[in-house]
C-alpha positions as CSV (number, residue, x, y, z in Angstrom):
1,M,0.0,0.0,0.0
2,N,2.8,2.4,1.0
3,T,4.7,1.5,-2.2
4,R,1.6,2.3,-4.4
5,L,1.1,5.6,-2.6
6,G,4.8,6.5,-3.0
7,N,4.6,5.7,-6.7
8,A,1.5,7.7,-7.2
9,G,3.0,10.6,-5.3
10,L,6.2,10.4,-7.5
11,A,4.1,10.3,-10.7
12,L,2.0,13.4,-9.6
13,S,5.2,15.3,-8.7
14,L,6.8,14.5,-12.1
15,A,3.6,15.5,-13.9
16,F,3.5,18.8,-11.9
17,L,7.2,19.6,-12.7
18,V,6.6,18.9,-16.4
19,L,3.2,20.5,-17.0
20,A,2.8,23.3,-14.4
21,P,5.6,25.5,-15.9
22,L,3.6,25.7,-19.1
23,E,1.2,28.2,-17.3
24,L,4.0,30.1,-15.4
25,K,5.4,33.4,-16.4
26,R,9.1,34.4,-16.5
27,Y,9.6,34.8,-12.7
28,G,7.9,31.6,-11.9
29,L,10.1,29.7,-14.3
30,Y,13.1,31.3,-12.8
31,I,12.1,30.2,-9.3
32,L,11.5,26.6,-10.4
33,S,14.8,26.6,-12.3
34,Q,16.6,27.8,-9.2
35,W,15.0,25.0,-7.2
36,A,16.3,22.4,-9.7
37,V,19.8,23.9,-9.5
38,M,19.9,24.3,-5.7
39,T,18.6,20.7,-5.3
40,I,21.6,19.4,-7.2
41,A,23.9,21.3,-4.9
42,A,22.1,20.2,-1.8
43,M,22.2,16.6,-3.0
44,G,26.0,16.9,-3.2
45,L,26.1,18.2,0.4
46,N,23.7,15.5,1.5
47,L,26.2,12.9,0.2
48,T,29.0,14.5,2.1
49,L,27.1,15.3,5.3
50,G,24.1,13.1,5.4
51,Y,25.6,9.8,4.1
52,A,29.3,10.1,4.9
53,G,29.0,12.3,8.1
54,Q,31.5,14.9,7.0
55,V,30.6,18.4,8.0
56,S,31.2,21.0,5.2
57,L,30.5,24.7,5.0
58,A,32.1,25.0,1.6
59,Q,29.4,23.9,-0.7
60,G,28.5,27.4,-1.7
61,A,32.2,28.0,-2.7
62,F,32.0,25.0,-5.0
63,V,28.8,26.4,-6.6
64,G,30.7,29.6,-7.2
65,L,33.7,27.6,-8.6
66,G,31.4,26.0,-11.1
67,A,29.6,29.2,-11.9
68,Y,32.8,31.1,-12.6
69,T,34.2,28.3,-14.6
70,A,31.1,28.2,-16.8
71,A,31.0,32.0,-17.1
72,I,34.6,32.4,-18.0
73,L,34.5,29.7,-20.7
74,T,31.2,30.4,-22.3
75,T,31.8,34.1,-22.6
76,N,35.0,33.2,-24.5
77,G,33.2,31.0,-27.0
78,W,33.3,27.6,-25.3
79,P,30.2,25.4,-25.4
80,L,28.4,25.1,-22.1
81,C,28.6,21.2,-22.2
82,V,32.4,21.5,-22.2
83,A,32.3,24.1,-19.5
84,I,30.1,21.8,-17.4
85,V,32.6,18.9,-17.8
86,L,35.5,21.1,-16.8
87,A,33.7,22.6,-13.9
88,V,32.8,19.1,-12.5
89,V,36.4,17.9,-12.9
90,L,37.7,21.0,-11.2
91,G,35.2,20.7,-8.4
92,F,36.0,17.0,-8.0
93,V,39.8,17.6,-7.8
94,T,39.4,20.6,-5.4
95,G,37.0,18.6,-3.2
96,W,39.4,15.7,-3.1
97,L,42.2,18.0,-1.9
98,L,39.8,19.6,0.6
99,G,39.0,16.2,1.9
100,Y,42.5,15.6,3.3
101,P,41.9,17.7,6.4
102,A,38.9,15.5,7.1
103,L,41.4,12.6,7.6
104,R,42.8,14.4,10.6
105,V,39.9,16.5,12.1
106,R,36.2,15.8,12.8
107,H,33.0,17.6,13.5
108,H,33.3,21.4,14.3
109,Y,37.0,21.4,13.6
110,L,36.3,20.2,10.1
111,A,33.6,22.8,9.8
112,F,36.2,25.5,10.6
113,V,38.5,24.1,7.9
114,T,35.8,24.2,5.2
115,L,34.7,27.6,6.5
116,G,38.3,28.8,5.8
117,F,38.1,27.5,2.3
118,S,34.8,29.2,1.7
119,T,36.2,32.5,2.8
120,L,39.3,32.0,0.6
121,A,37.2,31.2,-2.4
122,F,35.1,34.3,-1.9
123,L,38.3,36.5,-1.7
124,V,39.5,35.0,-4.9
125,F,36.2,35.7,-6.6
126,R,36.2,39.3,-5.4
127,N,39.9,40.3,-5.7
128,E,41.3,38.5,-8.7
129,G,39.8,40.9,-11.2
130,W,42.1,39.7,-14.1
131,L,40.1,36.4,-14.0
132,T,36.8,37.0,-12.4
133,H,36.3,40.7,-13.2
134,G,36.2,41.4,-9.4
135,T,33.1,43.1,-7.9
136,D,31.7,43.8,-11.4
137,G,31.3,40.1,-12.1
138,I,30.9,38.4,-15.4
139,D,27.8,39.6,-17.3
140,G,26.2,38.2,-20.4
141,V,26.7,34.5,-19.7
142,P,25.0,32.8,-22.7
143,R,22.6,29.9,-22.6
144,P,23.4,26.8,-24.6
145,S,21.8,25.3,-27.7
146,L,20.9,21.6,-27.6
147,F,20.5,19.7,-30.9
148,G,20.1,23.0,-32.7
149,V,17.4,24.2,-30.2
150,S,18.3,27.4,-28.3
151,M,17.8,27.2,-24.5
152,K,17.4,30.9,-24.3
153,P,13.7,30.8,-23.7
154,H,13.1,30.5,-20.0
155,L,10.8,27.5,-20.4
156,Y,13.4,25.6,-22.4
157,Y,16.2,26.3,-20.0
158,Y,13.9,25.2,-17.1
159,Y,13.5,21.8,-18.8
160,F,17.2,21.7,-19.4
161,C,17.8,22.1,-15.7
162,L,15.1,19.6,-14.9
163,A,16.7,17.0,-17.2
164,A,20.0,17.6,-15.5
165,L,18.4,17.1,-12.1
166,A,16.8,13.9,-13.3
167,L,20.1,12.5,-14.5
168,V,21.9,13.5,-11.3
169,S,19.1,12.0,-9.2
170,L,19.3,8.6,-11.1
171,G,23.1,8.6,-10.6
172,M,22.8,9.5,-6.9
173,L,20.1,6.8,-6.4
174,W,22.4,4.2,-7.9
175,L,25.3,5.4,-5.7
176,V,23.6,5.3,-2.4
177,R,22.2,1.8,-3.1
178,S,25.6,0.5,-4.2
179,P,28.3,-0.8,-2.0
180,W,29.8,2.7,-2.0
181,G,26.7,4.0,-0.4
182,R,26.8,1.4,2.3
183,A,30.4,2.3,2.9
184,F,29.6,6.0,3.3
185,V,26.9,5.1,5.9
186,A,29.3,2.9,7.8
187,L,31.8,5.8,7.7
188,R,29.2,8.1,9.2
189,E,28.0,5.7,11.9
190,N,31.3,4.5,13.2
191,P,34.6,5.1,11.4
192,M,36.6,2.8,13.6
193,R,34.1,-0.1,13.2
194,A,34.0,0.5,9.4
195,L,37.8,0.4,9.3
196,S,37.8,-2.9,11.3
197,L,35.3,-4.4,8.7
198,G,37.7,-3.6,5.9
199,V,36.3,-0.3,4.6
200,D,39.0,2.0,3.3
201,T,37.9,5.0,5.4
202,R,40.6,7.2,3.9
203,R,39.5,6.7,0.3
204,Y,35.8,6.9,1.1
205,T,36.2,10.2,3.0
206,L,38.0,11.7,0.1
207,M,35.4,10.4,-2.4
208,A,32.6,11.8,-0.3
209,F,34.1,15.3,-0.5
210,A,35.1,15.0,-4.1
211,I,31.7,13.7,-5.4
212,G,29.7,16.2,-3.3
213,S,31.9,19.1,-4.4
214,A,31.6,18.0,-8.1
215,M,27.8,18.2,-7.7
216,G,28.1,21.6,-6.3
217,A,30.3,22.7,-9.2
218,L,27.7,21.2,-11.6
219,A,25.0,23.2,-10.0
220,G,27.1,26.4,-10.3
221,A,27.7,25.7,-14.0
222,L,23.9,25.5,-14.5
223,Y,23.3,28.6,-12.3
224,A,25.5,30.9,-14.4
225,P,23.4,30.8,-17.6
226,L,20.3,30.9,-15.5
227,V,21.0,34.3,-14.0
228,G,23.3,35.6,-16.7
229,L,25.5,37.5,-14.2
230,V,28.1,35.9,-12.0
231,E,29.3,38.1,-9.2
232,P,31.0,37.4,-5.8
233,P,28.1,38.3,-3.4
234,A,26.1,35.3,-4.7
235,F,28.7,32.9,-3.3
236,T,29.3,34.1,0.3
237,L,29.0,31.9,3.4
238,T,25.3,32.6,3.3
239,L,24.8,30.3,0.3
240,S,26.7,27.5,2.1
241,L,24.5,28.0,5.2
242,N,21.4,28.0,3.0
243,L,22.4,24.7,1.4
244,L,23.2,23.2,4.8
245,M,19.7,24.3,5.9
246,M,18.1,22.6,2.9
247,V,19.8,19.3,3.8
248,I,18.8,19.5,7.5
249,V,15.3,20.8,7.0
250,G,14.5,18.2,4.3
251,G,16.2,15.4,6.1
252,S,19.9,14.7,6.3
253,G,20.8,11.2,5.1
254,Y,17.5,10.7,3.2
255,F,17.5,10.6,-0.6
256,L,14.5,12.9,-0.9
257,G,15.6,15.3,1.8
258,P,17.4,17.8,-0.6
259,F,14.4,17.9,-2.9
260,L,12.0,18.9,-0.1
261,G,14.6,21.1,1.7
262,A,15.3,23.1,-1.5
263,L,11.6,23.4,-2.0
264,I,11.2,25.0,1.4
265,A,14.2,27.2,1.1
266,V,13.5,28.5,-2.4
267,L,9.7,28.6,-2.6
268,L,8.5,29.3,1.0
269,P,10.1,32.9,1.1
270,E,8.3,33.6,-2.1
271,W,4.9,32.4,-0.7
272,L,5.4,34.6,2.3
273,R,6.2,37.9,0.4
274,F,2.7,39.1,1.0
275,L,3.9,39.9,4.6
276,D,6.2,42.6,3.1
277,N,9.1,43.3,5.5
278,Y,8.1,40.5,8.0
279,Y,8.2,37.5,5.6
280,L,11.9,36.7,6.5
281,I,11.1,36.8,10.2
282,L,8.2,34.4,9.8
283,Y,10.3,32.2,7.5
284,A,13.1,32.0,10.1
285,L,10.6,31.2,12.9
286,L,9.0,28.4,10.9
287,V,12.4,26.9,10.2
288,M,13.4,27.1,13.8
289,C,10.2,25.5,15.0
290,L,10.7,22.7,12.5
291,L,14.3,22.0,13.7
292,V,13.2,22.1,17.3
293,F,10.3,19.6,16.9
294,S,11.8,17.5,14.2
295,P,15.6,17.4,14.2
296,T,15.6,14.7,11.5
297,G,13.8,17.0,9.0
298,L,10.5,16.7,7.2
299,I,11.4,13.3,5.6
300,G,12.3,12.1,9.1
301,V,8.8,13.0,10.3
302,I,7.2,11.0,7.5
303,D,9.6,8.1,8.1
304,R,8.7,7.9,11.8
305,H,5.0,8.0,10.9
306,I,5.4,5.1,8.5
307,V,7.5,3.1,11.0
308,H,4.9,3.7,13.7
309,R,2.1,2.5,11.5
310,R,4.0,-0.6,10.5
311,T,4.8,-1.3,14.2
312,R,1.2,-1.0,15.2
313,T,0.1,-3.2,12.3
314,A,2.7,-5.9,13.2
315,S,1.7,-5.7,16.9
316,A,-2.0,-6.1,16.0
317,A,-1.2,-9.1,13.7
318,R,0.8,-10.8,16.4
319,A,-1.9,-10.3,18.9
320,S,-4.5,-11.7,16.5
321,L,-2.2,-14.7,15.8
322,T,-1.7,-15.3,19.5
323,A,-5.4,-15.2,20.2
324,S,-6.1,-17.6,17.4
325,I,-3.5,-20.1,18.6
326,E,-4.7,-20.0,22.2
327,G,-8.3,-20.4,21.1
328,P,-11.4,-20.1,23.3
């Protein structure tokens, strides 16, 4: 029954994502495209934090790295597909290198290391004007053409981002269900026990950072043509904290957590704009209440409800079986 309901919910969600944009105007398409892009970045952080248990405050920096890579290359005549590949490779290599401190420090110490990298990346974006154009940013980032069809219309580029999200989601689903995914979870739960069971904790720690960072860079490469202007203020620590909030609010360590977390972080502020200057206050209060009453996130609430129902059903079945065995 739960499987049928889940499949029905997935089908309705996909139908909404495909059909609803046909009735949306430019700003609505931009918001949905931003949700798709931020979901990819949050999925990368969810792999690093939720599955592998490695705290990172640098995901926003990797989004910036991918965005600047795509902006620099595409404004100089390179195709976006090539820019995306180079951005992902650059994010993977940089994330691998950033993972080395994780081999020596844990928890809040690791958070400070990644915070330092995030600050360093922002300073490079802002001060190295010969490469990034400094505070002026890089304007006029073009959108790609796919099989001769220009992605310049907002609806087409939304579908482009949605297709990228679908491909990344399938890859992530395969990864978390593979032996690699189980090794990441073992690393999160107890690194010493995982090492005693033969898991190469060093390699999997580095891979968690590298893959998560590459996904952040991919999101950045898609973000650059979406907004058309890449500038340093978009990639401050605030972006990393927002991505962290998406993972925690949605449900850290759950596959669907980033989808729901990004939905809350991107769309909820827009729905609350009718409150004028008070919408951010209400948004912050709602998020704080959620984290207080449900530290495992929204998916965690649903998961607990399903487990509770299954437990009650199993208990009732056992009681009925016992009564039938004992007889009158």
